[in-house]
N, CA, C and O atoms as a GROMACS GRO file, in nm:
protein
  340
    1MET      N    1  -0.588  -3.184   0.027
    1MET     CA    2  -0.730  -3.124   0.078
    1MET      C    3  -0.755  -2.991   0.000
    1MET      O    4  -0.683  -2.894  -0.023
    2THR      N    5  -0.878  -3.020  -0.031
    2THR     CA    6  -0.980  -2.916  -0.063
    2THR      C    7  -1.038  -2.834   0.005
    2THR      O    8  -1.136  -2.876   0.066
    3ALA      N    9  -0.998  -2.685   0.021
    3ALA     CA   10  -1.146  -2.606   0.088
    3ALA      C   11  -1.286  -2.601   0.015
    3ALA      O   12  -1.315  -2.584  -0.104
    4PRO      N   13  -1.370  -2.623   0.140
    4PRO     CA   14  -1.478  -2.723   0.098
    4PRO      C   15  -1.529  -2.536   0.008
    4PRO      O   16  -1.484  -2.423   0.029
    5ALA      N   17  -1.626  -2.581  -0.081
    5ALA     CA   18  -1.713  -2.464  -0.182
    5ALA      C   19  -1.827  -2.435  -0.066
    5ALA      O   20  -1.898  -2.500   0.010
    6VAL      N   21  -1.792  -2.249  -0.111
    6VAL     CA   22  -1.934  -2.219  -0.051
    6VAL      C   23  -2.030  -2.175  -0.163
    6VAL      O   24  -1.989  -2.140  -0.274
    7ALA      N   25  -2.151  -2.180  -0.130
    7ALA     CA   26  -2.246  -2.170  -0.217
    7ALA      C   27  -2.271  -2.059  -0.236
    7ALA      O   28  -2.258  -1.987  -0.136
    8ALA      N   29  -2.320  -1.986  -0.375
    8ALA     CA   30  -2.389  -1.885  -0.440
    8ALA      C   31  -2.475  -1.766  -0.348
    8ALA      O   32  -2.598  -1.761  -0.353
    9GLY      N   33  -2.413  -1.694  -0.283
    9GLY     CA   34  -2.486  -1.594  -0.192
    9GLY      C   35  -2.456  -1.638  -0.048
    9GLY      O   36  -2.450  -1.545   0.032
   10ALA      N   37  -2.433  -1.775   0.004
   10ALA     CA   38  -2.373  -1.795   0.077
   10ALA      C   39  -2.277  -1.705   0.165
   10ALA      O   40  -2.186  -1.673   0.088
   11VAL      N   41  -2.254  -1.649   0.287
   11VAL     CA   42  -2.160  -1.591   0.410
   11VAL      C   43  -2.096  -1.702   0.428
   11VAL      O   44  -2.145  -1.814   0.444
   12PRO      N   45  -1.925  -1.652   0.423
   12PRO     CA   46  -1.851  -1.775   0.464
   12PRO      C   47  -1.809  -1.759   0.620
   12PRO      O   48  -1.815  -1.644   0.662
   13ALA      N   49  -1.769  -1.854   0.709
   13ALA     CA   50  -1.752  -1.844   0.815
   13ALA      C   51  -1.686  -1.771   0.817
   13ALA      O   52  -1.614  -1.734   0.725
   14VAL      N   53  -1.699  -1.712   0.966
   14VAL     CA   54  -1.610  -1.552   1.011
   14VAL      C   55  -1.514  -1.622   1.135
   14VAL      O   56  -1.564  -1.688   1.227
   15ASP      N   57  -1.396  -1.602   1.124
   15ASP     CA   58  -1.272  -1.646   1.237
   15ASP      C   59  -1.355  -1.555   1.395
   15ASP      O   60  -1.342  -1.439   1.432
   16VAL      N   61  -1.430  -1.661   1.450
   16VAL     CA   62  -1.457  -1.638   1.595
   16VAL      C   63  -1.378  -1.617   1.723
   16VAL      O   64  -1.354  -1.714   1.796
   17ARG      N   65  -1.332  -1.481   1.758
   17ARG     CA   66  -1.217  -1.491   1.867
   17ARG      C   67  -1.240  -1.467   1.997
   17ARG      O   68  -1.331  -1.390   2.030
   18GLU      N   69  -1.139  -1.546   2.115
   18GLU     CA   70  -1.226  -1.574   2.222
   18GLU      C   71  -1.244  -1.455   2.324
   18GLU      O   72  -1.338  -1.430   2.398
   19GLU      N   73  -1.118  -1.384   2.304
   19GLU     CA   74  -1.093  -1.236   2.301
   19GLU      C   75  -1.140  -1.102   2.273
   19GLU      O   76  -1.107  -1.090   2.155
   20PRO      N   77  -1.208  -0.970   2.315
   20PRO     CA   78  -1.245  -0.891   2.187
   20PRO      C   79  -1.074  -0.809   2.132
   20PRO      O   80  -0.962  -0.806   2.183
   21LEU      N   81  -1.114  -0.770   2.045
   21LEU     CA   82  -1.027  -0.658   1.998
   21LEU      C   83  -1.018  -0.526   2.073
   21LEU      O   84  -0.929  -0.454   2.119
   22LEU      N   85  -1.140  -0.529   2.066
   22LEU     CA   86  -1.149  -0.368   2.163
   22LEU      C   87  -1.225  -0.403   2.302
   22LEU      O   88  -1.318  -0.483   2.304
   23ARG      N   89  -1.182  -0.344   2.406
   23ARG     CA   90  -1.237  -0.365   2.530
   23ARG      C   91  -1.212  -0.216   2.608
   23ARG      O   92  -1.114  -0.151   2.641
   24VAL      N   93  -1.344  -0.203   2.617
   24VAL     CA   94  -1.345  -0.014   2.729
   24VAL      C   95  -1.344  -0.065   2.841
   24VAL      O   96  -1.396  -0.165   2.890
   25VAL      N   97  -1.249   0.047   2.893
   25VAL     CA   98  -1.174   0.005   3.003
   25VAL      C   99  -1.238   0.090   3.122
   25VAL      O  100  -1.229   0.053   3.239
   26HIS      N  101  -1.312   0.220   3.077
   26HIS     CA  102  -1.353   0.330   3.154
   26HIS      C  103  -1.449   0.408   3.088
   26HIS      O  104  -1.418   0.466   2.984
   27GLY      N  105  -1.605   0.419   3.154
   27GLY     CA  106  -1.678   0.444   3.094
   27GLY      C  107  -1.841   0.358   3.018
   27GLY      O  108  -1.850   0.237   2.998
   28ARG      N  109  -1.904   0.416   3.001
   28ARG     CA  110  -2.042   0.371   2.873
   28ARG      C  111  -2.047   0.384   2.803
   28ARG      O  112  -2.160   0.433   2.800
   29PRO      N  113  -1.996   0.387   2.654
   29PRO     CA  114  -2.000   0.466   2.528
   29PRO      C  115  -2.164   0.405   2.464
   29PRO      O  116  -2.226   0.302   2.492
   30ASP      N  117  -2.188   0.484   2.398
   30ASP     CA  118  -2.302   0.426   2.328
   30ASP      C  119  -2.262   0.399   2.212
   30ASP      O  120  -2.141   0.408   2.192
   31ASP      N  121  -2.326   0.368   2.135
   31ASP     CA  122  -2.298   0.252   2.028
   31ASP      C  123  -2.229   0.374   1.932
   31ASP      O  124  -2.125   0.323   1.889
   32ASP      N  125  -2.243   0.537   1.868
   32ASP     CA  126  -2.256   0.578   1.818
   32ASP      C  127  -2.028   0.596   1.859
   32ASP      O  128  -1.932   0.562   1.790
   33GLU      N  129  -2.033   0.640   1.950
   33GLU     CA  130  -1.931   0.672   2.016
   33GLU      C  131  -1.845   0.518   1.940
   33GLU      O  132  -1.773   0.485   1.845
   34LEU      N  133  -1.898   0.475   2.029
   34LEU     CA  134  -1.774   0.333   1.963
   34LEU      C  135  -1.776   0.317   1.847
   34LEU      O  136  -1.674   0.286   1.786
   35ALA      N  137  -1.905   0.337   1.781
   35ALA     CA  138  -1.823   0.340   1.604
   35ALA      C  139  -1.723   0.478   1.535
   35ALA      O  140  -1.657   0.486   1.431
   36ALA      N  141  -1.742   0.555   1.622
   36ALA     CA  142  -1.644   0.661   1.617
   36ALA      C  143  -1.497   0.670   1.639
   36ALA      O  144  -1.409   0.753   1.614
   37VAL      N  145  -1.508   0.501   1.724
   37VAL     CA  146  -1.348   0.550   1.737
   37VAL      C  147  -1.307   0.416   1.688
   37VAL      O  148  -1.186   0.397   1.687
   38VAL      N  149  -1.392   0.308   1.643
   38VAL     CA  150  -1.372   0.200   1.536
   38VAL      C  151  -1.308   0.242   1.406
   38VAL      O  152  -1.208   0.199   1.350
   39CYS      N  153  -1.392   0.337   1.373
   39CYS     CA  154  -1.348   0.451   1.288
   39CYS      C  155  -1.230   0.472   1.251
   39CYS      O  156  -1.171   0.411   1.162
   40SER      N  157  -1.187   0.565   1.320
   40SER     CA  158  -1.087   0.627   1.342
   40SER      C  159  -0.963   0.562   1.368
   40SER      O  160  -0.846   0.602   1.372
   41LEU      N  161  -1.027   0.430   1.386
   41LEU     CA  162  -0.853   0.337   1.432
   41LEU      C  163  -0.835   0.311   1.313
   41LEU      O  164  -0.729   0.334   1.256
   42LEU      N  165  -0.966   0.242   1.241
   42LEU     CA  166  -0.922   0.208   1.091
   42LEU      C  167  -0.902   0.258   0.990
   42LEU      O  168  -0.888   0.190   0.888
   43LEU      N  169  -0.894   0.418   0.988
   43LEU     CA  170  -0.863   0.553   0.922
   43LEU      C  171  -0.692   0.551   0.898
   43LEU      O  172  -0.613   0.560   0.805
   44GLN      N  173  -0.688   0.528   1.084
   44GLN     CA  174  -0.523   0.562   1.067
   44GLN      C  175  -0.472   0.423   1.032
   44GLN      O  176  -0.364   0.422   0.972
   45ARG      N  177  -0.529   0.301   1.059
   45ARG     CA  178  -0.472   0.154   1.027
   45ARG      C  179  -0.415   0.187   0.878
   45ARG      O  180  -0.306   0.148   0.838
   46ALA      N  181  -0.548   0.302   0.768
   46ALA     CA  182  -0.521   0.295   0.636
   46ALA      C  183  -0.440   0.386   0.563
   46ALA      O  184  -0.417   0.389   0.442
   47ALA      N  185  -0.393   0.471   0.666
   47ALA     CA  186  -0.310   0.612   0.643
   47ALA      C  187  -0.199   0.494   0.636
   47ALA      O  188  -0.134   0.460   0.537
   48LEU      N  189  -0.196   0.452   0.736
   48LEU     CA  190  -0.033   0.359   0.744
   48LEU      C  191  -0.002   0.299   0.667
   48LEU      O  192   0.104   0.336   0.615
   49ALA      N  193  -0.057   0.193   0.619
   49ALA     CA  194  -0.039   0.091   0.469
   49ALA      C  195  -0.046   0.184   0.410
   49ALA      O  196   0.070   0.226   0.411
   50ARG      N  197  -0.132   0.285   0.329
   50ARG     CA  198  -0.089   0.424   0.209
   50ARG      C  199   0.029   0.438   0.244
   50ARG      O  200   0.115   0.404   0.163
   51ALA      N  201   0.068   0.493   0.374
   51ALA     CA  202   0.210   0.514   0.376
   51ALA      C  203   0.308   0.422   0.318
   51ALA      O  204   0.379   0.465   0.227
   52THR      N  205   0.322   0.315   0.353
   52THR     CA  206   0.385   0.202   0.358
   52THR      C  207   0.385   0.200   0.209
   52THR      O  208   0.491   0.204   0.146
   53ALA      N  209   0.310   0.195   0.173
   53ALA     CA  210   0.293   0.158   0.017
   53ALA      C  211   0.358   0.254  -0.096
   53ALA      O  212   0.411   0.228  -0.205
   54GLU      N  213   0.336   0.356  -0.036
   54GLU     CA  214   0.416   0.497  -0.084
   54GLU      C  215   0.568   0.493  -0.077
   54GLU      O  216   0.643   0.522  -0.170
   55ARG      N  217   0.609   0.447   0.067
   55ARG     CA  218   0.754   0.434   0.058
   55ARG      C  219   0.809   0.322  -0.045
   55ARG      O  220   0.911   0.344  -0.112
   56ASN      N  221   0.731   0.194  -0.055
   56ASN     CA  222   0.804   0.114  -0.094
   56ASN      C  223   0.780   0.096  -0.254
   56ASN      O  224   0.823   0.002  -0.319
   57ARG      N  225   0.702   0.206  -0.305
   57ARG     CA  226   0.691   0.193  -0.433
   57ARG      C  227   0.827   0.243  -0.513
   57ARG      O  228   0.895   0.345  -0.503
   58ARG      N  229   0.839   0.124  -0.598
   58ARG     CA  230   0.962   0.226  -0.703
   58ARG      C  231   0.923   0.304  -0.739
   58ARG      O  232   0.807   0.344  -0.743
   59SER      N  233   1.026   0.345  -0.777
   59SER     CA  234   1.042   0.483  -0.915
   59SER      C  235   1.097   0.468  -1.044
   59SER      O  236   1.200   0.411  -1.080
   60SER      N  237   0.976   0.554  -1.137
   60SER     CA  238   0.992   0.535  -1.302
   60SER      C  239   1.182   0.564  -1.294
   60SER      O  240   1.243   0.631  -1.211
   61LEU      N  241   1.228   0.499  -1.395
   61LEU     CA  242   1.368   0.535  -1.390
   61LEU      C  243   1.327   0.680  -1.485
   61LEU      O  244   1.406   0.769  -1.454
   62TRP      N  245   1.262   0.711  -1.554
   62TRP     CA  246   1.239   0.814  -1.624
   62TRP      C  247   1.250   0.935  -1.496
   62TRP      O  248   1.317   1.036  -1.515
   63ALA      N  249   1.194   0.918  -1.395
   63ALA     CA  250   1.229   1.047  -1.329
   63ALA      C  251   1.315   1.033  -1.198
   63ALA      O  252   1.290   1.065  -1.082
   64THR      N  253   1.432   0.970  -1.259
   64THR     CA  254   1.546   0.919  -1.182
   64THR      C  255   1.652   1.079  -1.238
   64THR      O  256   1.651   1.130  -1.350
   65PRO      N  257   1.738   1.125  -1.104
   65PRO     CA  258   1.784   1.286  -1.177
   65PRO      C  259   1.904   1.254  -1.245
   65PRO      O  260   1.969   1.331  -1.316
   66ALA      N  261   1.932   1.128  -1.220
   66ALA     CA  262   2.098   1.071  -1.280
   66ALA      C  263   2.062   1.066  -1.454
   66ALA      O  264   2.143   1.066  -1.547
   67ARG      N  265   1.889   1.060  -1.461
   67ARG     CA  266   1.907   1.041  -1.606
   67ARG      C  267   1.928   1.194  -1.734
   67ARG      O  268   1.944   1.200  -1.856
   68VAL      N  269   1.917   1.305  -1.613
   68VAL     CA  270   1.932   1.424  -1.645
   68VAL      C  271   2.094   1.438  -1.660
   68VAL      O  272   2.116   1.502  -1.763
   69ILE      N  273   2.211   1.402  -1.596
   69ILE     CA  274   2.285   1.481  -1.597
   69ILE      C  275   2.409   1.399  -1.700
   69ILE      O  276   2.450   1.287  -1.668
   70ALA      N  277   2.455   1.464  -1.810
   70ALA     CA  278   2.541   1.500  -1.937
   70ALA      C  279   2.622   1.360  -1.898
   70ALA      O  280   2.621   1.332  -1.779
   71ARG      N  281   2.674   1.294  -1.962
   71ARG     CA  282   2.789   1.158  -1.950
   71ARG      C  283   2.870   1.239  -2.026
   71ARG      O  284   2.838   1.343  -2.084
   72PRO      N  285   3.014   1.167  -2.021
   72PRO     CA  286   3.129   1.230  -2.105
   72PRO      C  287   3.100   1.158  -2.237
   72PRO      O  288   3.057   1.046  -2.264
   73VAL      N  289   3.140   1.264  -2.312
   73VAL     CA  290   3.120   1.161  -2.464
   73VAL      C  291   3.288   1.100  -2.507
   73VAL      O  292   3.399   1.139  -2.470
   74SER      N  293   3.253   1.008  -2.585
   74SER     CA  294   3.461   0.982  -2.579
   74SER      C  295   3.458   1.058  -2.749
   74SER      O  296   3.365   1.063  -2.830
   75PRO      N  297   3.612   1.114  -2.759
   75PRO     CA  298   3.643   1.162  -2.867
   75PRO      C  299   3.626   1.092  -2.991
   75PRO      O  300   3.680   0.990  -3.033
   76GLY      N  301   3.514   1.189  -3.055
   76GLY     CA  302   3.514   1.152  -3.191
   76GLY      C  303   3.349   1.105  -3.192
   76GLY      O  304   3.281   1.082  -3.292
   77GLY      N  305   3.308   1.100  -3.058
   77GLY     CA  306   3.147   1.064  -3.064
   77GLY      C  307   3.020   1.145  -3.131
   77GLY      O  308   2.920   1.093  -3.180
   78TRP      N  309   3.038   1.227  -3.124
   78TRP     CA  310   2.959   1.341  -3.152
   78TRP      C  311   2.946   1.344  -3.336
   78TRP      O  312   2.855   1.390  -3.404
   79ARG      N  313   3.073   1.279  -3.378
   79ARG     CA  314   3.037   1.257  -3.592
   79ARG      C  315   2.997   1.097  -3.551
   79ARG      O  316   2.949   1.045  -3.652
   80GLY      N  317   2.998   1.030  -3.472
   80GLY     CA  318   2.959   0.896  -3.461
   80GLY      C  319   2.833   0.859  -3.404
   80GLY      O  320   2.804   0.746  -3.364
   81SER      N  321   2.742   0.987  -3.400
   81SER     CA  322   2.640   0.989  -3.304
   81SER      C  323   2.561   1.024  -3.486
   81SER      O  324   2.448   0.980  -3.509
   82ALA      N  325   2.624   1.091  -3.576
   82ALA     CA  326   2.533   1.137  -3.659
   82ALA      C  327   2.518   1.027  -3.788
   82ALA      O  328   2.432   1.011  -3.875
   83SER      N  329   2.643   0.960  -3.755
   83SER     CA  330   2.659   0.846  -3.923
   83SER      C  331   2.597   0.782  -3.890
   83SER      O  332   2.567   0.764  -3.772
   84PRO      N  333   2.532   0.692  -4.041
   84PRO     CA  334   2.457   0.628  -4.036
   84PRO      C  335   2.488   0.486  -4.087
   84PRO      O  336   2.402   0.408  -4.129
   85TRP      N  337   2.613   0.463  -4.078
   85TRP     CA  338   2.647   0.360  -4.056
   85TRP      C  339   2.784   0.341  -4.008
   85TRP      O  340   2.826   0.228  -3.982
   0.00000   0.00000   0.00000
């Protein structure tokens, strides 16, 4: 079954929930105060997502400390490294 096509410029349907995502328990905040609370919650969620993405990001192999540690050279290795054949 395929999803119905959305006409150009049409707004897709929004998932309507039965219970609200945010509920005021005490007081009567005005629209500006409620907007400030919602913005701060969204900013905290975005910061958490960004921190999680940074933690999960793989570092480049060029940045690994093991790359700069000298490795032991086998006997005659220096002569062999300059040899064209």
